[in-house]
Backbone bond lengths (Angstrom), bond angles and torsions (degrees), N, CA, C in turn:
res aa  C-N    CA-C-N  psi(-1)  N-CA   C-N-CA  omega(-1)  CA-C   N-CA-C  phi
1 X - - - 1.485 - - 1.542 112.05 -
2 X 1.400 115.69 -28.54 1.379 118.39 -177.99 1.517 116.09 77.84
3 X 1.350 116.30 -156.43 1.455 121.58 175.31 1.478 116.28 -125.76
4 X 1.358 116.20 19.92 1.436 117.33 -178.02 1.536 112.76 -57.97
5 X 1.331 110.71 135.39 1.515 124.03 -176.02 1.545 115.74 58.42
6 X 1.310 118.14 12.92 1.404 126.04 170.88 1.552 105.62 -73.26
7 X 1.356 113.65 144.43 1.525 120.80 179.61 1.561 108.12 -101.33
8 X 1.371 116.66 125.44 1.405 119.70 179.97 1.475 112.14 -123.52
9 X 1.334 115.52 129.88 1.469 120.35 164.75 1.549 107.96 -95.40
10 X 1.309 112.44 133.94 1.476 117.60 178.10 1.505 106.14 -128.14
11 X 1.218 117.17 111.61 1.512 123.46 -177.53 1.489 106.58 -75.53
12 X 1.320 114.80 146.40 1.496 122.29 179.00 1.568 112.71 58.89
13 X 1.307 111.65 41.10 1.528 116.96 -170.72 1.514 113.08 -103.79
14 X 1.347 119.89 13.10 1.414 118.44 -179.14 1.543 111.15 -86.32
15 X 1.380 114.83 -4.07 1.518 117.30 177.06 1.520 106.88 -160.34
16 X 1.333 114.86 169.91 1.488 121.85 173.21 1.533 114.81 61.92
17 X 1.321 115.17 -146.37 1.460 121.53 178.38 1.441 113.72 -50.13
18 X 1.337 116.36 -42.45 1.448 121.89 -173.55 1.500 109.37 -63.47
19 X 1.332 117.22 -43.47 1.404 122.52 177.88 1.520 113.72 -65.53
20 X 1.297 115.66 -39.66 1.459 118.81 176.16 1.505 109.38 -61.42
21 X 1.306 118.64 -41.89 1.476 127.93 -177.39 1.520 105.64 -62.28
22 X 1.316 116.37 -48.43 1.525 122.08 -178.96 1.468 109.77 -50.23
23 X 1.344 116.60 -51.81 1.488 122.81 -169.95 1.615 104.07 -73.18
24 X 1.370 117.40 -38.08 1.362 114.20 -178.70 1.542 116.00 -64.88
25 X 1.379 115.49 -42.45 1.453 120.21 173.11 1.493 112.80 -61.77
26 X 1.306 118.01 -41.84 1.520 123.67 -176.06 1.514 105.79 -65.36
27 X 1.324 118.77 -42.25 1.395 123.20 -177.45 1.611 112.05 -60.47
28 X 1.396 111.84 -28.96 1.477 118.90 177.86 1.470 113.28 -97.65
29 X 1.375 117.05 15.65 1.517 121.64 164.48 1.478 115.56 105.97
30 X 1.338 118.05 -2.80 1.528 121.81 176.78 1.492 112.07 -70.96
31 X 1.337 114.29 151.93 1.475 120.92 165.00 1.571 110.64 -96.07
32 X 1.284 114.68 136.82 1.434 119.58 -160.42 1.548 113.45 -117.12
33 X 1.409 116.69 138.38 1.382 120.89 170.88 1.521 105.13 -111.27
34 X 1.364 114.19 116.96 1.459 120.73 176.30 1.584 108.01 -85.82
35 X 1.299 120.08 125.77 1.416 120.81 -179.76 1.567 107.37 -129.41
36 X 1.381 111.86 143.15 1.463 120.66 170.89 1.464 105.79 -170.36
37 X 1.391 114.20 179.91 1.454 119.47 -179.86 1.473 108.83 -98.40
38 X 1.267 123.00 -12.69 1.457 126.23 175.78 1.536 112.82 -91.72
39 X 1.299 116.15 110.36 1.457 120.45 -178.73 1.516 112.03 -61.01
40 X 1.299 113.78 -36.24 1.574 115.50 -177.93 1.505 109.09 -70.02
41 X 1.290 118.53 -42.79 1.487 122.26 179.76 1.591 109.58 -64.70
42 X 1.243 118.31 -42.37 1.449 124.29 -178.54 1.515 105.17 -62.15
43 X 1.329 121.42 -54.22 1.398 125.34 178.97 1.511 114.97 -55.94
44 X 1.238 114.86 -42.28 1.538 121.07 178.09 1.498 110.97 -65.48
45 X 1.344 120.82 -52.27 1.395 124.14 179.20 1.557 114.53 -62.24
46 X 1.329 115.83 -37.97 1.470 119.17 177.59 1.506 109.51 -65.68
47 X 1.367 113.11 -38.58 1.498 115.91 179.02 1.499 110.42 -62.81
48 X 1.349 115.70 -43.96 1.443 118.77 -178.71 1.461 112.72 -60.80
49 X 1.300 120.88 -38.32 1.379 128.66 177.89 1.554 113.47 -64.37
50 X 1.278 110.96 -46.49 1.464 117.91 176.79 1.462 114.08 -64.67
51 X 1.412 114.43 -43.23 1.492 119.68 176.72 1.450 110.49 -59.52
52 X 1.410 121.08 -30.49 1.358 125.29 179.63 1.534 116.66 -79.59
53 X 1.405 112.06 -2.33 1.495 119.61 178.77 1.513 112.28 93.54
54 X 1.350 121.42 12.40 1.410 118.67 -174.96 1.594 107.81 -100.04
55 X 1.386 115.83 159.77 1.423 120.97 -176.51 1.555 105.34 -94.18
56 X 1.313 116.63 109.08 1.468 118.99 -176.12 1.484 109.52 -144.53
57 X 1.342 116.27 151.56 1.438 123.30 165.63 1.525 108.31 -128.40
58 X 1.385 114.45 161.84 1.467 117.10 178.60 1.509 107.49 -117.02
59 X 1.302 116.86 143.18 1.484 120.94 179.41 1.586 104.05 -137.09
60 X 1.327 112.91 122.86 1.520 114.57 174.91 1.533 106.69 -92.61
61 X 1.309 117.38 124.84 1.381 123.74 -179.89 1.610 112.26 -156.35
62 X 1.254 113.12 140.86 1.464 119.09 174.03 1.546 107.27 -90.15
63 X 1.428 113.84 113.57 1.449 115.31 -170.36 1.555 109.64 -73.13
64 X 1.272 120.81 -6.01 1.488 119.63 -179.11 1.575 110.62 -89.50
65 X 1.431 113.31 3.74 1.427 121.31 -175.61 1.589 105.62 -112.29
66 X 1.292 116.46 119.06 1.515 119.34 -173.81 1.494 108.88 -63.42
67 X 1.347 118.84 -43.60 1.516 118.64 -170.67 1.516 102.23 -66.94
68 X 1.439 121.43 -44.36 1.448 118.28 -175.93 1.468 112.40 -63.53
69 X 1.314 118.67 -35.10 1.484 122.07 -179.20 1.586 108.83 -65.98
70 X 1.333 114.60 -47.32 1.437 114.36 177.70 1.487 116.92 -64.10
71 X 1.264 116.07 -29.85 1.447 121.44 172.24 1.509 114.69 -63.76
72 X 1.318 110.48 -43.73 1.517 119.09 -177.37 1.571 109.60 -65.25
73 X 1.401 114.31 -40.82 1.484 114.99 177.22 1.517 109.80 -70.02
74 X 1.306 119.47 -38.13 1.418 119.72 -178.46 1.648 111.16 -62.11
75 X 1.363 112.25 -43.37 1.416 118.02 178.54 1.559 114.14 -63.97
76 X 1.309 112.61 -35.45 1.493 119.10 175.24 1.530 110.48 -61.32
77 X 1.350 117.74 -54.79 1.433 120.52 176.00 1.511 115.58 -57.35
78 X 1.315 113.52 -39.23 1.538 118.15 175.50 1.500 111.27 -61.73
79 X 1.344 117.79 -40.85 1.477 119.77 -177.04 1.470 113.37 -80.55
80 X 1.333 118.58 -41.27 1.423 121.60 -174.14 1.502 116.41 -108.83
81 X 1.318 119.27 -17.46 1.449 121.95 174.09 1.603 111.10 97.82
82 X 1.231 117.32 -15.19 1.480 119.88 -179.55 1.525 110.79 -159.38
83 X 1.350 113.71 175.77 1.523 118.99 169.48 1.572 102.22 -140.97
84 X 1.302 110.81 120.80 1.527 114.48 -173.22 1.533 110.12 -114.18
85 X 1.244 121.09 -27.06 1.452 127.66 -176.30 1.482 111.03 -136.84
86 X 1.323 115.54 128.34 1.421 123.71 173.90 1.533 111.40 -120.33
87 X 1.313 117.62 117.41 1.410 123.78 177.18 1.544 108.49 -106.18
88 X 1.343 115.75 106.72 1.450 119.47 178.80 1.598 107.67 -86.78
89 X 1.314 112.09 86.16 1.470 118.61 -174.59 1.607 114.14 -100.43
90 X 1.368 115.41 -30.71 1.374 116.11 -172.97 1.543 114.60 -59.34
91 X 1.374 113.65 140.95 1.485 115.45 175.91 1.512 112.27 -168.75
92 X 1.300 115.02 159.53 1.468 118.84 174.37 1.406 110.46 -139.71
93 X 1.298 121.60 162.44 1.430 125.15 -179.30 1.505 111.29 -131.75
94 X 1.342 113.84 134.22 1.524 118.99 172.97 1.571 101.02 -118.84
95 X 1.219 112.40 108.59 1.631 119.90 -176.28 1.505 111.29 -105.43
96 X 1.336 115.68 155.12 1.426 121.45 175.59 1.569 107.36 157.37
97 X 1.283 111.49 163.96 1.504 118.15 173.92 1.511 111.89 -55.51
98 X 1.319 116.12 145.65 1.502 123.11 -176.85 1.552 111.01 -51.01
99 X 1.278 117.70 -42.05 1.550 117.99 -172.46 1.504 109.00 -76.12
100 X 1.398 117.25 -14.63 1.424 117.46 -176.50 1.556 113.54 -99.68
101 X 1.320 113.73 -16.75 1.458 119.00 -178.79 1.563 109.74 -68.09
102 X 1.456 114.51 146.90 1.397 114.12 -179.36 1.562 105.57 -107.97
103 X 1.329 110.69 173.38 1.477 119.09 173.79 1.500 111.88 -59.54
104 X 1.272 115.34 -42.56 1.450 122.95 176.00 1.523 117.07 -57.07
105 X 1.374 110.42 -39.48 1.488 116.32 172.05 1.500 116.14 -59.95
106 X 1.365 112.28 -45.85 1.474 116.27 175.91 1.463 111.34 -63.58
107 X 1.295 119.90 -53.19 1.493 125.54 -177.05 1.526 109.90 -51.25
108 X 1.353 116.73 -49.57 1.491 119.07 -171.13 1.457 105.16 -69.43
109 X 1.358 124.91 -42.40 1.478 124.98 -175.51 1.529 109.41 -67.27
110 X 1.337 117.25 -46.22 1.428 119.47 -179.80 1.523 114.15 -66.32
111 X 1.379 116.35 -39.38 1.458 117.54 178.01 1.454 114.64 -61.78
112 X 1.410 117.21 -38.06 1.448 115.94 -177.19 1.554 111.85 -87.27
113 X 1.293 117.11 -39.08 1.509 121.01 -177.45 1.487 116.68 -76.96
114 X 1.436 116.02 -31.58 1.449 116.63 -178.90 1.497 112.88 -118.68
115 X 1.260 120.59 -46.22 1.478 120.55 174.73 1.425 113.99 -61.75
116 X 1.323 119.39 -35.87 1.526 122.33 176.29 1.432 111.49 -55.83
117 X 1.279 120.61 -59.61 1.490 127.92 -178.87 1.522 110.29 -52.40
118 X 1.409 118.11 -41.11 1.355 120.85 -177.80 1.599 110.76 -68.91
119 X 1.296 115.46 -44.18 1.511 119.70 178.07 1.467 110.11 -62.42
120 X 1.313 120.61 -44.92 1.378 126.74 179.21 1.469 115.71 -57.26
121 X 1.372 112.14 -49.99 1.470 122.39 177.90 1.518 110.63 -58.79
122 X 1.295 112.63 -43.72 1.524 119.28 -173.33 1.562 103.57 -71.50
123 X 1.304 123.06 -34.88 1.390 123.62 -180.00 1.607 115.50 -68.28
124 X 1.330 114.63 -32.24 1.416 118.15 -175.97 1.579 109.57 -92.53
125 X 1.235 114.16 -12.93 1.535 123.59 -174.24 1.558 108.06 -48.22
126 X 1.375 118.43 -59.99 1.497 120.09 -174.80 1.459 115.07 -57.20
127 X 1.396 117.73 -39.37 1.408 120.84 -176.49 1.554 109.64 -72.83
128 X 1.273 118.39 -34.73 1.480 120.50 -176.95 1.567 108.43 -74.31
129 X 1.361 111.93 -42.35 1.499 114.28 178.70 1.586 111.63 -59.43
130 X 1.300 114.61 -42.17 1.453 119.61 -176.05 1.469 111.33 -68.90
131 X 1.278 121.45 -28.83 1.533 122.46 174.73 1.571 110.79 -96.73
132 X 1.351 117.07 1.95 1.468 125.24 171.76 1.613 108.38 54.10
133 X 1.369 112.81 40.59 1.487 119.11 -179.56 1.527 108.69 -161.61
134 X 1.214 116.34 137.76 1.504 118.06 175.30 1.560 110.80 179.90
135 X 1.340 114.57 157.22 1.444 121.13 174.54 1.497 106.96 -136.25
136 X 1.361 115.32 118.34 1.419 122.43 173.57 1.557 108.83 -107.47
137 X 1.359 115.10 122.18 1.480 117.48 -175.41 1.570 105.58 -126.17
138 X 1.272 117.80 119.52 1.430 125.21 -173.80 1.545 106.01 -106.85
139 X 1.363 112.35 140.01 1.453 118.62 179.59 1.541 105.82 -103.79
140 X 1.315 118.07 108.10 1.430 121.08 175.93 1.513 105.94 -94.73
141 X 1.336 118.74 -129.38 1.463 123.77 -179.05 1.587 104.59 -172.14
142 X 1.300 109.83 152.38 1.449 116.21 169.90 1.480 111.70 -56.49
143 X 1.397 111.82 -25.95 1.473 116.55 -176.49 1.532 114.40 -67.60
144 X 1.274 121.81 -10.22 1.398 123.64 173.12 1.449 115.22 -59.39
145 X 1.380 115.48 -21.69 1.455 117.24 173.01 1.475 116.89 -78.85
146 X 1.426 112.28 -3.43 1.363 119.84 -179.37 1.457 116.95 114.68
147 X 1.357 119.69 137.30 1.417 122.78 -175.81 1.476 112.18 -156.20
148 X 1.325 118.43 134.08 1.461 123.38 178.27 1.520 113.90 -54.40
149 X 1.257 119.14 124.53 1.386 123.08 178.44 1.638 116.04 75.69
150 X 1.267 109.80 17.40 1.532 117.28 -176.26 1.461 111.83 -122.19
151 X 1.304 124.08 36.51 1.409 125.56 -173.00 1.600 109.34 -60.93
152 X 1.278 119.83 -48.29 1.559 114.90 -178.67 1.480 111.57 -67.22
153 X 1.440 115.25 -42.96 1.473 121.19 -172.35 1.584 107.90 -68.36
154 X 1.290 111.27 -52.47 1.550 113.44 -178.85 1.542 112.89 -58.25
155 X 1.346 117.36 -39.62 1.443 123.48 178.47 1.493 110.52 -60.65
156 X 1.405 113.81 -44.82 1.534 119.08 -176.72 1.464 108.12 -69.47
157 X 1.282 119.16 -40.89 1.521 119.13 -179.61 1.512 112.96 -73.25
158 X 1.287 120.35 -25.36 1.370 119.07 171.16 1.537 112.88 -73.06
159 X 1.363 113.74 -26.81 1.464 116.19 174.14 1.586 109.36 -73.97
160 X 1.224 117.37 -28.04 1.534 122.22 176.89 1.593 106.17 -62.06
161 X 1.320 113.81 -45.00 1.509 116.32 -178.69 1.445 109.93 -61.03
162 X 1.415 118.49 -44.66 1.455 121.67 -179.21 1.458 110.77 -64.46
163 X 1.333 118.69 -37.73 1.461 123.93 179.02 1.481 108.85 -63.63
164 X 1.319 120.03 -48.87 1.433 127.06 -179.60 1.586 111.11 -54.34
165 X 1.323 115.75 -43.70 1.492 120.79 179.56 1.493 108.56 -68.09
166 X 1.276 120.85 -43.50 1.458 123.18 -174.77 1.571 107.47 -69.16
167 X 1.234 118.17 -41.99 1.487 117.15 178.87 1.491 111.60 -63.72
168 X 1.380 117.75 -36.03 1.412 120.91 174.17 1.547 114.10 -54.12
169 X 1.401 111.43 -46.72 1.477 118.37 179.81 1.521 109.70 -65.86
170 X 1.298 118.23 -44.37 1.514 117.66 -174.41 1.498 112.40 -75.44
171 X 1.240 120.38 -27.76 1.501 119.13 -167.48 1.576 112.11 -116.43
172 X 1.324 115.74 -3.64 1.472 121.00 -177.99 1.615 109.69 -54.49
173 X 1.313 117.71 -44.27 1.449 119.85 -176.45 1.509 113.11 -71.46
174 X 1.280 117.77 -6.38 1.502 122.96 -174.25 1.567 112.22 -106.34
175 X 1.373 112.19 8.53 1.491 117.86 174.15 1.565 109.24 86.17
176 X 1.291 119.70 12.28 1.414 124.91 -177.89 1.530 110.47 -106.74
177 X 1.281 121.52 128.71 1.439 123.46 175.41 1.566 108.64 -105.58
178 X 1.241 112.68 151.27 1.464 123.46 178.55 1.561 111.41 -132.15
179 X 1.313 116.41 110.79 1.429 118.18 178.79 1.517 113.75 -131.39
180 X 1.314 118.05 167.23 1.413 124.16 -171.77 1.527 110.36 -129.46
181 X 1.441 119.72 134.13 1.331 124.20 169.25 1.516 110.33 -107.10
182 X 1.358 116.58 132.28 1.462 120.67 179.17 1.576 108.60 -111.41
183 X 1.269 117.48 92.20 1.548 116.32 -178.77 1.555 107.89 -73.91
184 X 1.286 110.10 160.03 1.418 120.94 163.01 1.433 113.10 -99.81
185 X 1.346 121.53 -142.36 1.397 125.70 174.32 1.487 113.19 -69.49
186 X 1.393 114.39 122.61 1.452 120.56 -176.86 1.586 107.89 -125.63
187 X 1.258 115.16 144.50 1.428 120.57 178.34 1.435 115.13 -73.70
188 X 1.260 118.62 74.85 1.485 123.80 -177.65 1.597 104.90 -105.07
189 X 1.306 116.41 174.36 1.539 116.81 175.78 1.517 112.99 -57.07
190 X 1.334 116.95 -30.01 1.534 120.12 -179.80 1.484 108.38 -69.88
191 X 1.362 123.06 -32.70 1.394 123.94 177.94 1.546 110.41 -62.52
192 X 1.231 116.78 -40.09 1.476 120.50 -173.20 1.467 111.69 -80.90
193 X 1.371 117.55 -7.02 1.485 123.40 176.77 1.556 108.46 -86.44
194 X 1.357 118.49 -16.15 1.422 118.79 177.94 1.509 110.48 -72.79
195 X 1.335 119.19 147.87 1.364 125.08 169.87 1.513 115.83 -50.81
196 X 1.228 120.77 143.05 1.513 122.54 -179.53 1.504 111.86 -56.22
197 X 1.385 116.07 -36.80 1.509 116.98 -177.51 1.493 107.77 -66.68
198 X 1.373 119.38 -40.78 1.468 123.56 179.17 1.535 110.80 -62.83
199 X 1.393 118.76 -44.98 1.378 122.24 -178.69 1.588 109.63 -64.11
200 X 1.280 118.63 -38.05 1.492 119.47 178.26 1.563 111.22 -69.36
201 X 1.303 113.01 -37.01 1.490 116.30 176.48 1.583 112.33 -60.52
202 X 1.353 111.55 -49.09 1.512 116.53 -179.20 1.497 113.01 -66.71
203 X 1.294 116.30 -38.26 1.503 120.14 177.10 1.521 108.79 -58.64
204 X 1.422 113.28 -41.50 1.524 114.24 -177.77 1.513 113.89 -62.62
205 X 1.279 116.53 -18.93 1.444 120.95 177.45 1.502 117.10 -82.22
206 X 1.361 112.91 -6.78 1.499 119.85 -173.13 1.564 105.92 -82.64
207 X 1.377 117.01 124.17 1.489 121.83 170.26 1.528 110.11 -58.53
208 X 1.227 118.20 -36.51 1.474 124.96 -176.26 1.654 111.77 -76.01
209 X 1.427 110.98 -21.75 1.458 113.07 -177.83 1.424 118.35 82.91
210 X 1.351 117.83 -3.61 1.450 121.18 -176.17 1.579 108.81 -142.03
211 X 1.391 114.90 165.68 1.452 120.90 -178.98 1.552 104.02 -101.58
212 X 1.344 114.04 146.06 1.493 119.19 179.94 1.564 113.16 -70.84
213 X 1.360 112.53 163.51 1.461 118.43 174.97 1.548 104.20 -111.40
214 X 1.390 111.36 161.56 1.454 119.69 -177.63 1.548 110.58 -56.75
215 X 1.276 116.23 -36.03 1.483 117.65 -178.19 1.515 110.69 -72.22
216 X 1.253 120.30 -15.11 1.474 117.62 174.08 1.521 109.93 -66.28
217 X 1.308 115.13 -33.30 1.473 121.51 178.90 1.513 108.08 -79.15
218 X 1.357 115.66 -45.08 1.468 118.73 -177.20 1.433 112.10 -64.38
219 X 1.305 124.60 -36.94 1.499 125.26 171.80 1.482 113.30 -60.30
220 X 1.302 119.12 -39.67 1.454 124.04 -178.98 1.600 106.09 -66.76
221 X 1.294 116.74 -46.86 1.439 120.95 178.26 1.575 113.34 -58.14
222 X 1.330 111.72 -40.95 1.444 115.37 174.63 1.493 114.71 -60.63
223 X 1.335 119.23 -39.83 1.490 122.92 176.49 1.470 107.37 -61.72
224 X 1.313 120.31 -48.51 1.471 121.30 -176.28 1.498 115.91 -68.08
225 X 1.364 111.12 -24.70 1.567 116.70 -176.94 1.533 108.27 -85.80
226 X 1.275 119.97 -10.97 1.464 122.53 -171.36 1.623 110.77 -64.84
227 X 1.324 117.08 141.93 1.449 116.28 178.28 1.539 114.55 -62.85
228 X 1.339 113.93 -20.16 1.477 115.71 -177.37 1.552 111.82 -90.55
229 X 1.310 119.87 4.45 1.426 123.91 -177.91 1.545 111.16 -102.35
230 X 1.294 113.95 41.54 1.489 121.83 -169.99 1.504 111.02 -81.89
231 X 1.300 118.71 -12.45 1.537 119.08 -177.32 1.559 111.36 -104.77
232 X 1.346 111.98 9.99 1.502 116.54 169.28 1.536 110.50 -105.47
233 X 1.251 116.26 114.70 1.408 117.00 178.53 1.574 112.23 -153.46
234 X 1.338 119.76 151.13 1.450 123.81 178.41 1.608 111.99 75.49
235 X 1.364 115.73 19.97 1.452 117.31 -170.31 1.506 108.29 -108.70
236 X 1.323 114.12 150.33 1.480 122.71 166.21 1.435 113.41 -106.20
237 X 1.343 119.12 113.34 1.459 126.66 -178.03 1.524 111.94 -100.11
238 X 1.245 120.44 111.56 1.522 127.18 -178.14 1.525 105.40 -78.73
239 X 1.367 113.46 124.17 1.546 116.34 169.29 1.566 102.69 -126.85
240 X 1.339 112.05 85.18 1.519 118.38 -170.19 1.421 113.11 -144.23
241 X 1.327 122.03 18.79 1.427 120.20 175.89 1.582 114.12 61.91
242 X 1.374 115.36 22.26 1.474 123.07 176.92 1.532 111.02 85.27
243 X 1.354 116.78 12.32 1.440 117.21 177.56 1.576 113.09 -68.06
244 X 1.294 117.43 -21.85 1.447 120.78 -177.15 1.549 111.30 -73.29
245 X 1.308 116.70 -7.76 1.503 118.55 -179.00 1.500 111.46 -73.42
246 X 1.373 122.15 -11.48 1.345 122.48 171.03 1.512 108.83 -146.34
247 X 1.351 116.88 158.23 1.458 120.21 -177.30 1.502 109.60 -102.81
248 X 1.334 114.46 179.86 1.446 120.71 175.24 1.581 114.18 102.67
């Protein structure tokens, strides 16, 4: 059945993997809500989608703020009439040695990466239950298995995996699936900001020998969002070129 005319909120979708996902779902017939904290980026990406002939709106919202999340969901339903797909993609990372990380580093990372998906899932819950249909897709990370210098990020992403499994248990009987994608290294703008020496080091740890593209994630999200993928729930799907086979 696909995702034609389904309504999708994709958090953090003004750039990177989220933007690739927005275009992928739109190309397959979904109506899209672009969300981010940067008004300029949201406006630009929404314009690009509309110029390409896709049905999209942009909503600026901080997903770690309950009122902002509820307003975003209300505006989505008012504009499109439903909410069928939620992709909890937005995330940040504050990395560093444990002794050097601040409380603010922890709070900011956990608020965006874990509290945000919780608030967004909670906000769409009632609408999805009422229509007896929904897809919640959370973006974790291979780092949930553990990563040097990633205490806040790894902890938050491990929480996302736990949240995913709990939502699958609570919502499965209501026609709502909850699944999790754990990406590895992906060629986002953040990847290219790393020093070349660091990029080469990380690439050398890849069993596949290469770094993933945004569409590797977008294609996986498309699969999990499909109306016909209703028997897949509570799962963690690694899209990491084999990097999840070892930690560190």
